[in-house]
All heavy atoms as a GROMACS GRO file, in nm:
protein
  418
    1MET      N    1  12.721  -9.634  11.865
    1MET     CA    2  12.689  -9.494  11.881
    1MET      C    3  12.816  -9.413  11.908
    1MET      O    4  12.819  -9.294  11.881
    1MET     CB    5  12.589  -9.479  11.996
    1MET     CG    6  12.510  -9.355  11.989
    1MET     SD    7  12.415  -9.357  11.839
    1MET     CE    8  12.362  -9.193  11.829
    2LYS      N    9  12.916  -9.478  11.961
    2LYS     CA   10  13.040  -9.408  11.992
    2LYS      C   11  13.103  -9.352  11.864
    2LYS      O   12  13.160  -9.243  11.864
    2LYS     CB   13  13.136  -9.506  12.061
    2LYS     CG   14  13.262  -9.442  12.110
    2LYS     CD   15  13.236  -9.355  12.228
    2LYS     CE   16  13.368  -9.310  12.286
    2LYS     NZ   17  13.353  -9.213  12.390
    3ARG      N   18  13.089  -9.424  11.753
    3ARG     CA   19  13.146  -9.379  11.626
    3ARG      C   20  13.079  -9.250  11.580
    3ARG      O   21  13.144  -9.160  11.529
    3ARG     CB   22  13.131  -9.487  11.521
    3ARG     CG   23  13.204  -9.457  11.394
    3ARG     CD   24  13.192  -9.567  11.293
    3ARG     NE   25  13.191  -9.698  11.354
    3ARG     CZ   26  13.173  -9.810  11.288
    3ARG    NH1   27  13.155  -9.808  11.160
    3ARG    NH2   28  13.174  -9.926  11.350
    4ALA      N   29  12.948  -9.240  11.599
    4ALA     CA   30  12.875  -9.119  11.560
    4ALA      C   31  12.921  -9.000  11.643
    4ALA      O   32  12.930  -8.888  11.591
    4ALA     CB   33  12.725  -9.140  11.576
    5GLN      N   34  12.948  -9.022  11.770
    5GLN     CA   35  12.998  -8.914  11.856
    5GLN      C   36  13.134  -8.866  11.808
    5GLN      O   37  13.159  -8.745  11.800
    5GLN     CB   38  13.009  -8.961  12.001
    5GLN     CG   39  12.878  -8.968  12.073
    5GLN     CD   40  12.898  -9.016  12.216
    5GLN    OE1   41  12.977  -9.106  12.240
    5GLN    NE2   42  12.826  -8.956  12.308
    6ILE      N   43  13.222  -8.958  11.776
    6ILE     CA   44  13.357  -8.920  11.733
    6ILE      C   45  13.352  -8.845  11.601
    6ILE      O   46  13.418  -8.741  11.585
    6ILE     CB   47  13.445  -9.046  11.722
    6ILE    CG1   48  13.469  -9.105  11.861
    6ILE    CG2   49  13.578  -9.014  11.655
    6ILE    CD1   50  13.536  -9.239  11.862
    7ILE      N   51  13.272  -8.894  11.507
    7ILE     CA   52  13.263  -8.828  11.376
    7ILE      C   53  13.201  -8.690  11.390
    7ILE      O   54  13.250  -8.593  11.331
    7ILE     CB   55  13.184  -8.916  11.278
    7ILE    CG1   56  13.264  -9.041  11.244
    7ILE    CG2   57  13.149  -8.839  11.151
    7ILE    CD1   58  13.187  -9.144  11.166
    8SER      N   59  13.094  -8.678  11.468
    8SER     CA   60  13.029  -8.548  11.481
    8SER      C   61  13.119  -8.447  11.552
    8SER      O   62  13.123  -8.329  11.515
    8SER     CB   63  12.896  -8.561  11.555
    8SER     OG   64  12.916  -8.606  11.687
    9LEU      N   65  13.193  -8.491  11.651
    9LEU     CA   66  13.287  -8.400  11.718
    9LEU      C   67  13.403  -8.361  11.627
    9LEU      O   68  13.448  -8.246  11.630
    9LEU     CB   69  13.339  -8.464  11.846
    9LEU     CG   70  13.241  -8.467  11.963
    9LEU    CD1   71  13.302  -8.540  12.082
    9LEU    CD2   72  13.199  -8.327  12.002
   10ALA      N   73  13.448  -8.454  11.543
   10ALA     CA   74  13.555  -8.422  11.450
   10ALA      C   75  13.509  -8.318  11.348
   10ALA      O   76  13.583  -8.223  11.317
   10ALA     CB   77  13.604  -8.548  11.380
   11VAL      N   78  13.388  -8.334  11.297
   11VAL     CA   79  13.334  -8.237  11.201
   11VAL      C   80  13.316  -8.101  11.268
   11VAL      O   81  13.346  -7.996  11.210
   11VAL     CB   82  13.202  -8.288  11.142
   11VAL    CG1   83  13.131  -8.180  11.063
   11VAL    CG2   84  13.226  -8.410  11.055
   12LEU      N   85  13.268  -8.102  11.391
   12LEU     CA   86  13.247  -7.978  11.466
   12LEU      C   87  13.380  -7.906  11.490
   12LEU      O   88  13.389  -7.785  11.468
   12LEU     CB   89  13.178  -8.009  11.598
   12LEU     CG   90  13.128  -7.894  11.681
   12LEU    CD1   91  13.025  -7.813  11.603
   12LEU    CD2   92  13.067  -7.945  11.809
   13VAL      N   93  13.482  -7.978  11.530
   13VAL     CA   94  13.612  -7.916  11.556
   13VAL      C   95  13.672  -7.864  11.425
   13VAL      O   96  13.729  -7.754  11.423
   13VAL     CB   97  13.707  -8.017  11.625
   13VAL    CG1   98  13.850  -7.969  11.624
   13VAL    CG2   99  13.660  -8.043  11.767
   14LEU      N  100  13.659  -7.941  11.318
   14LEU     CA  101  13.712  -7.895  11.189
   14LEU      C  102  13.643  -7.768  11.142
   14LEU      O  103  13.709  -7.675  11.096
   14LEU     CB  104  13.696  -8.006  11.085
   14LEU     CG  105  13.753  -7.978  10.948
   14LEU    CD1  106  13.904  -7.964  10.956
   14LEU    CD2  107  13.714  -8.086  10.851
   15ALA      N  108  13.512  -7.760  11.158
   15ALA     CA  109  13.438  -7.640  11.119
   15ALA      C  110  13.479  -7.521  11.204
   15ALA      O  111  13.491  -7.409  11.154
   15ALA     CB  112  13.289  -7.665  11.128
   16LEU      N  113  13.500  -7.544  11.332
   16LEU     CA  114  13.544  -7.435  11.419
   16LEU      C  115  13.685  -7.388  11.384
   16LEU      O  116  13.715  -7.269  11.391
   16LEU     CB  117  13.538  -7.478  11.566
   16LEU     CG  118  13.396  -7.487  11.624
   16LEU    CD1  119  13.402  -7.550  11.763
   16LEU    CD2  120  13.332  -7.352  11.629
   17LEU      N  121  13.772  -7.481  11.344
   17LEU     CA  122  13.906  -7.442  11.301
   17LEU      C  123  13.903  -7.359  11.174
   17LEU      O  124  13.981  -7.264  11.159
   17LEU     CB  125  13.993  -7.566  11.282
   17LEU     CG  126  14.040  -7.635  11.409
   17LEU    CD1  127  14.114  -7.765  11.376
   17LEU    CD2  128  14.128  -7.544  11.490
   18VAL      N  129  13.813  -7.394  11.083
   18VAL     CA  130  13.800  -7.315  10.960
   18VAL      C  131  13.751  -7.175  10.993
   18VAL      O  132  13.799  -7.076  10.937
   18VAL     CB  133  13.706  -7.385  10.860
   18VAL    CG1  134  13.671  -7.295  10.744
   18VAL    CG2  135  13.770  -7.513  10.809
   19MET      N  136  13.654  -7.164  11.085
   19MET     CA  137  13.606  -7.031  11.125
   19MET      C  138  13.718  -6.952  11.194
   19MET      O  139  13.729  -6.831  11.176
   19MET     CB  140  13.487  -7.043  11.220
   19MET     CG  141  13.358  -7.071  11.152
   19MET     SD  142  13.306  -6.932  11.052
   19MET     CE  143  13.152  -6.992  10.993
   20GLY      N  144  13.800  -7.020  11.272
   20GLY     CA  145  13.913  -6.953  11.336
   20GLY      C  146  14.016  -6.910  11.234
   20GLY      O  147  14.077  -6.803  11.246
   21GLY      N  148  14.037  -6.991  11.132
   21GLY     CA  149  14.128  -6.954  11.024
   21GLY      C  150  14.078  -6.836  10.945
   21GLY      O  151  14.157  -6.761  10.887
   22ASN      N  152  13.947  -6.819  10.942
   22ASN     CA  153  13.889  -6.704  10.873
   22ASN      C  154  13.930  -6.574  10.941
   22ASN      O  155  13.943  -6.470  10.875
   22ASN     CB  156  13.737  -6.716  10.869
   22ASN     CG  157  13.672  -6.609  10.787
   22ASN    OD1  158  13.727  -6.565  10.688
   22ASN    ND2  159  13.555  -6.566  10.829
   23ALA      N  160  13.953  -6.578  11.070
   23ALA     CA  161  13.996  -6.457  11.141
   23ALA      C  162  14.140  -6.420  11.105
   23ALA      O  163  14.175  -6.302  11.102
   23ALA     CB  164  13.983  -6.478  11.291
   24LEU      N  165  14.222  -6.521  11.076
   24LEU     CA  166  14.362  -6.495  11.042
   24LEU      C  167  14.379  -6.450  10.898
   24LEU      O  168  14.450  -6.353  10.871
   24LEU     CB  169  14.445  -6.621  11.067
   24LEU     CG  170  14.448  -6.671  11.211
   24LEU    CD1  171  14.524  -6.802  11.219
   24LEU    CD2  172  14.510  -6.566  11.301
   25SER      N  173  14.317  -6.521  10.806
   25SER     CA  174  14.320  -6.480  10.665
   25SER      C  175  14.179  -6.498  10.610
   25SER      O  176  14.122  -6.607  10.618
   25SER     CB  177  14.419  -6.563  10.585
   25SER     OG  178  14.375  -6.696  10.574
   26PRO      N  179  14.121  -6.391  10.559
   26PRO     CA  180  13.982  -6.396  10.514
   26PRO      C  181  13.958  -6.500  10.405
   26PRO      O  182  14.036  -6.514  10.311
   26PRO     CB  183  13.957  -6.256  10.460
   26PRO     CG  184  14.062  -6.170  10.519
   26PRO     CD  185  14.180  -6.259  10.543
   27LEU      N  186  13.851  -6.575  10.422
   27LEU     CA  187  13.810  -6.675  10.324
   27LEU      C  188  13.706  -6.615  10.230
   27LEU      O  189  13.644  -6.514  10.263
   27LEU     CB  190  13.748  -6.796  10.396
   27LEU     CG  191  13.840  -6.877  10.486
   27LEU    CD1  192  13.759  -6.980  10.563
   27LEU    CD2  193  13.947  -6.945  10.404
   28PRO      N  194  13.686  -6.677  10.115
   28PRO     CA  195  13.580  -6.629  10.026
   28PRO      C  196  13.443  -6.643  10.092
   28PRO      O  197  13.424  -6.725  10.183
   28PRO     CB  198  13.589  -6.720   9.904
   28PRO     CG  199  13.719  -6.791   9.915
   28PRO     CD  200  13.762  -6.785  10.056
   29ASP      N  201  13.349  -6.564  10.045
   29ASP     CA  202  13.216  -6.563  10.103
   29ASP      C  203  13.150  -6.700  10.098
   29ASP      O  204  13.088  -6.744  10.195
   29ASP     CB  205  13.129  -6.460  10.030
   29ASP     CG  206  12.993  -6.445  10.092
   29ASP    OD1  207  12.986  -6.432  10.216
   29ASP    OD2  208  12.892  -6.447  10.017
   30TRP      N  209  13.166  -6.772   9.987
   30TRP     CA  210  13.102  -6.902   9.974
   30TRP      C  211  13.159  -7.002  10.075
   30TRP      O  212  13.087  -7.087  10.126
   30TRP     CB  213  13.115  -6.955   9.831
   30TRP     CG  214  13.256  -6.981   9.788
   30TRP    CD1  215  13.338  -6.895   9.724
   30TRP    CD2  216  13.332  -7.100   9.810
   30TRP    NE1  217  13.461  -6.953   9.703
   30TRP    CE2  218  13.460  -7.080   9.755
   30TRP    CE3  219  13.305  -7.221   9.870
   30TRP    CZ2  220  13.559  -7.176   9.759
   30TRP    CZ3  221  13.404  -7.318   9.874
   30TRP    CH2  222  13.529  -7.295   9.819
   31ALA      N  223  13.287  -6.992  10.105
   31ALA     CA  224  13.350  -7.084  10.200
   31ALA      C  225  13.298  -7.061  10.342
   31ALA      O  226  13.273  -7.155  10.417
   31ALA     CB  227  13.500  -7.070  10.196
   32VAL      N  228  13.279  -6.935  10.377
   32VAL     CA  229  13.227  -6.903  10.509
   32VAL      C  230  13.082  -6.950  10.522
   32VAL      O  231  13.042  -7.004  10.624
   32VAL     CB  232  13.238  -6.751  10.537
   32VAL    CG1  233  13.173  -6.715  10.668
   32VAL    CG2  234  13.383  -6.708  10.536
   33ARG      N  235  13.004  -6.934  10.415
   33ARG     CA  236  12.865  -6.979  10.418
   33ARG      C  237  12.854  -7.130  10.429
   33ARG      O  238  12.774  -7.182  10.507
   33ARG     CB  239  12.791  -6.930  10.294
   33ARG     CG  240  12.766  -6.782  10.295
   33ARG     CD  241  12.698  -6.740  10.167
   33ARG     NE  242  12.695  -6.595  10.154
   33ARG     CZ  243  12.587  -6.523  10.177
   33ARG    NH1  244  12.475  -6.580  10.211
   33ARG    NH2  245  12.592  -6.391  10.164
   34VAL      N  246  12.937  -7.201  10.352
   34VAL     CA  247  12.935  -7.347  10.358
   34VAL      C  248  12.979  -7.395  10.496
   34VAL      O  249  12.920  -7.487  10.553
   34VAL     CB  250  13.025  -7.407  10.247
   34VAL    CG1  251  13.048  -7.556  10.268
   34VAL    CG2  252  12.963  -7.382  10.111
   35ASP      N  253  13.080  -7.332  10.551
   35ASP     CA  254  13.127  -7.369  10.684
   35ASP      C  255  13.020  -7.340  10.789
   35ASP      O  256  13.003  -7.418  10.883
   35ASP     CB  257  13.256  -7.294  10.718
   35ASP     CG  258  13.319  -7.347  10.844
   35ASP    OD1  259  13.330  -7.470  10.857
   35ASP    OD2  260  13.358  -7.264  10.928
   36GLY      N  261  12.947  -7.232  10.772
   36GLY     CA  262  12.839  -7.202  10.865
   36GLY      C  263  12.727  -7.306  10.859
   36GLY      O  264  12.674  -7.347  10.963
   37VAL      N  265  12.695  -7.351  10.739
   37VAL     CA  266  12.593  -7.455  10.725
   37VAL      C  267  12.640  -7.586  10.788
   37VAL      O  268  12.564  -7.654  10.857
   37VAL     CB  269  12.556  -7.474  10.576
   37VAL    CG1  270  12.472  -7.597  10.555
   37VAL    CG2  271  12.485  -7.352  10.523
   38VAL      N  272  12.766  -7.620  10.765
   38VAL     CA  273  12.822  -7.741  10.826
   38VAL      C  274  12.819  -7.730  10.977
   38VAL      O  275  12.785  -7.826  11.048
   38VAL     CB  276  12.965  -7.767  10.774
   38VAL    CG1  277  13.035  -7.875  10.854
   38VAL    CG2  278  12.961  -7.803  10.627
   39LEU      N  279  12.852  -7.614  11.029
   39LEU     CA  280  12.851  -7.591  11.173
   39LEU      C  281  12.710  -7.604  11.230
   39LEU      O  282  12.689  -7.667  11.334
   39LEU     CB  283  12.907  -7.453  11.203
   39LEU     CG  284  12.966  -7.424  11.338
   39LEU    CD1  285  13.083  -7.516  11.365
   39LEU    CD2  286  13.012  -7.281  11.346
   40LEU      N  287  12.612  -7.547  11.159
   40LEU     CA  288  12.474  -7.555  11.205
   40LEU      C  289  12.420  -7.698  11.199
   40LEU      O  290  12.333  -7.734  11.278
   40LEU     CB  291  12.385  -7.463  11.122
   40LEU     CG  292  12.396  -7.315  11.154
   40LEU    CD1  293  12.312  -7.233  11.056
   40LEU    CD2  294  12.348  -7.289  11.296
   41CYS      N  295  12.469  -7.778  11.107
   41CYS     CA  296  12.427  -7.918  11.100
   41CYS      C  297  12.501  -8.004  11.202
   41CYS      O  298  12.444  -8.100  11.256
   41CYS     CB  299  12.451  -7.973  10.960
   41CYS     SG  300  12.346  -7.901  10.834
   42ALA      N  301  12.626  -7.972  11.230
   42ALA     CA  302  12.707  -8.054  11.320
   42ALA      C  303  12.666  -8.036  11.466
   42ALA      O  304  12.676  -8.131  11.544
   42ALA     CB  305  12.854  -8.020  11.303
   43LEU      N  306  12.621  -7.918  11.503
   43LEU     CA  307  12.585  -7.896  11.644
   43LEU      C  308  12.469  -7.984  11.691
   43LEU      O  309  12.481  -8.051  11.793
   43LEU     CB  310  12.553  -7.748  11.666
   43LEU     CG  311  12.674  -7.660  11.690
   43LEU    CD1  312  12.633  -7.513  11.692
   43LEU    CD2  313  12.742  -7.696  11.819
   44PRO      N  314  12.354  -7.988  11.620
   44PRO     CA  315  12.247  -8.075  11.669
   44PRO      C  316  12.282  -8.224  11.659
   44PRO      O  317  12.240  -8.302  11.745
   44PRO     CB  318  12.128  -8.042  11.580
   44PRO     CG  319  12.171  -7.944  11.482
   44PRO     CD  320  12.312  -7.905  11.510
   45VAL      N  321  12.361  -8.262  11.559
   45VAL     CA  322  12.401  -8.402  11.548
   45VAL      C  323  12.491  -8.441  11.665
   45VAL      O  324  12.476  -8.549  11.723
   45VAL     CB  325  12.469  -8.429  11.413
   45VAL    CG1  326  12.531  -8.567  11.408
   45VAL    CG2  327  12.370  -8.411  11.299
   46ALA      N  328  12.582  -8.353  11.703
   46ALA     CA  329  12.669  -8.381  11.817
   46ALA      C  330  12.589  -8.388  11.946
   46ALA      O  331  12.614  -8.475  12.031
   46ALA     CB  332  12.777  -8.273  11.827
   47ALA      N  333  12.492  -8.299  11.961
   47ALA     CA  334  12.408  -8.303  12.081
   47ALA      C  335  12.324  -8.431  12.086
   47ALA      O  336  12.312  -8.494  12.191
   47ALA     CB  337  12.317  -8.181  12.084
   48PHE      N  338  12.268  -8.469  11.972
   48PHE     CA  339  12.189  -8.592  11.966
   48PHE      C  340  12.274  -8.714  11.998
   48PHE      O  341  12.232  -8.802  12.073
   48PHE     CB  342  12.125  -8.607  11.828
   48PHE     CG  343  12.052  -8.735  11.809
   48PHE    CD1  344  11.925  -8.751  11.863
   48PHE    CD2  345  12.108  -8.840  11.739
   48PHE    CE1  346  11.856  -8.869  11.847
   48PHE    CE2  347  12.040  -8.958  11.722
   48PHE     CZ  348  11.913  -8.974  11.776
   49ALA      N  349  12.394  -8.719  11.942
   49ALA     CA  350  12.482  -8.833  11.966
   49ALA      C  351  12.524  -8.839  12.113
   49ALA      O  352  12.534  -8.948  12.171
   49ALA     CB  353  12.605  -8.825  11.876
   50ALA      N  354  12.546  -8.723  12.175
   50ALA     CA  355  12.585  -8.721  12.317
   50ALA      C  356  12.470  -8.769  12.405
   50ALA      O  357  12.491  -8.851  12.497
   50ALA     CB  358  12.628  -8.582  12.357
   51VAL      N  359  12.350  -8.723  12.376
   51VAL     CA  360  12.235  -8.764  12.458
   51VAL      C  361  12.206  -8.912  12.436
   51VAL      O  362  12.178  -8.986  12.531
   51VAL     CB  363  12.111  -8.678  12.424
   51VAL    CG1  364  11.986  -8.735  12.485
   51VAL    CG2  365  12.134  -8.535  12.470
   52ARG      N  366  12.212  -8.958  12.311
   52ARG     CA  367  12.186  -9.097  12.281
   52ARG      C  368  12.292  -9.187  12.345
   52ARG      O  369  12.260  -9.296  12.393
   52ARG     CB  370  12.182  -9.117  12.131
   52ARG     CG  371  12.149  -9.256  12.091
   52ARG     CD  372  12.008  -9.290  12.130
   52ARG     NE  373  11.932  -9.298  12.008
   52ARG     CZ  374  11.804  -9.324  12.004
   52ARG    NH1  375  11.738  -9.341  12.116
   52ARG    NH2  376  11.740  -9.329  11.893
   53GLY      N  377  12.415  -9.139  12.349
   53GLY     CA  378  12.521  -9.216  12.414
   53GLY      C  379  12.498  -9.227  12.563
   53GLY      O  380  12.528  -9.332  12.623
   54ARG      N  381  12.447  -9.122  12.625
   54ARG     CA  382  12.417  -9.128  12.769
   54ARG      C  383  12.301  -9.223  12.797
   54ARG      O  384  12.299  -9.291  12.899
   54ARG     CB  385  12.381  -8.990  12.822
   54ARG     CG  386  12.494  -8.894  12.821
   54ARG     CD  387  12.580  -8.915  12.940
   54ARG     NE  388  12.688  -8.818  12.938
   54ARG     CZ  389  12.777  -8.809  13.033
   54ARG    NH1  390  12.770  -8.888  13.135
   54ARG    NH2  391  12.873  -8.720  13.025
   55MET      N  392  12.202  -9.226  12.707
   55MET     CA  393  12.085  -9.312  12.728
   55MET      C  394  12.120  -9.459  12.713
   55MET      O  395  12.059  -9.545  12.776
   55MET     CB  396  11.974  -9.275  12.629
   55MET     CG  397  11.910  -9.142  12.660
   55MET     SD  398  11.787  -9.095  12.540
   55MET     CE  399  11.669  -9.226  12.553
   56ASP      N  400  12.219  -9.492  12.627
   56ASP     CA  401  12.257  -9.631  12.606
   56ASP      C  402  12.328  -9.689  12.727
   56ASP      O  403  12.327  -9.810  12.747
   56ASP     CB  404  12.348  -9.642  12.483
   56ASP     CG  405  12.270  -9.624  12.355
   56ASP    OD1  406  12.146  -9.632  12.358
   56ASP    OD2  407  12.334  -9.599  12.249
   57ARG      N  408  12.388  -9.605  12.807
   57ARG     CA  409  12.460  -9.654  12.926
   57ARG      C  410  12.358  -9.694  13.028
   57ARG      O  411  12.348  -9.767  13.106
   57ARG     CB  412  12.548  -9.547  12.984
   57ARG     CG  413  12.667  -9.518  12.898
   57ARG     CD  414  12.754  -9.417  12.965
   57ARG     NE  415  12.852  -9.365  12.869
   57ARG     CZ  416  12.932  -9.268  12.896
   57ARG    NH1  417  12.930  -9.210  13.012
   57ARG    NH2  418  13.017  -9.226  12.806
   0.00000   0.00000   0.00000
């Protein structure tokens, strides 16, 4: 389960960096939408992995 936590956090951080980069130089509309979808998918997966990791202990 630790691997799922690491992967989900890495995807979450990468998506947040892309959104932060959008503030510096505007990205195309499709890129912002795709990043938003990835962000919306990564948040519940990261929460699930964190809770599941706590339950395994």
